[in-house]
C-alpha positions in Angstrom: -3.9 -8.5 7.2 -3.8 -5.5 9.5 -1.6 -2.5 8.8 -1.2 0.7 10.7 -1.7 3.9 8.7 -0.9 7.5 9.6 -3.6 10.0 8.7 -2.8 13.7 9.0 -4.4 17.0 7.8 -2.9 18.3 4.6 -1.6 21.9 4.3 -3.8 22.4 1.2 -6.9 20.9 2.8 -8.1 17.3 3.0 -6.0 14.5 4.4 -2.8 12.7 3.6 -2.4 9.0 4.7 0.6 6.7 4.5 1.6 3.2 5.5 4.9 3.2 7.5 5.4 -0.6 6.8 5.1 0.0 3.0 7.6 2.6 1.9 6.2 4.9 -0.7 2.6 3.8 -0.1 0.8 7.1 0.3 -2.5 8.6 -0.7 -4.9 11.5 0.1 -8.5 12.5 0.1 -10.8 15.4 0.7 -12.2 13.8 3.9 -10.9 11.2 6.3 -13.3 8.6 4.8 -12.1 9.3 1.3 -8.4 9.1 2.4 -9.0 5.8 4.1 -10.8 4.4 1.0 -7.9 5.6 -1.2 -5.2 4.1 0.9 -7.0 0.7 0.9 -6.8 0.8 -2.9 -3.1 1.9 -2.8 -2.3 -0.9 -0.4 -4.0 -3.5 -2.7 -2.0 -2.2 -5.7 1.2 -2.0 -3.7 0.9 -5.7 -2.6 -0.4 -7.0 -6.0 2.1 -9.5 -7.4 3.9 -8.4 -10.5 4.5 -11.9 -11.9 5.2 -10.5 -15.4 8.3 -8.8 -14.1 9.6 -11.9 -12.3 12.3 -13.9 -13.9 13.4 -16.9 -11.9 16.5 -19.1 -12.4 16.0 -22.8 -12.9 17.2 -23.4 -9.3 14.7 -21.0 -7.7 12.1 -22.2 -5.3 8.8 -20.4 -4.8 7.3 -20.5 -1.3 4.1 -18.9 0.1 4.2 -17.3 3.5 1.3 -16.1 5.6 1.9 -12.6 7.0 
């Protein structure tokens, strides 16, 4: 999966990075490399399924989609 990220200098130094396609998925780092590393981890956590929080009705159908 490929996602576009926006990397910009932070007012306090370092860099802030966010993913426009994933609202609220944001991270930061002291360098560009660290910010990219941190946003990769944030994306993985953002997309991680939360099956424990999922309650399905008896009529629900689960389907996998490739994105």
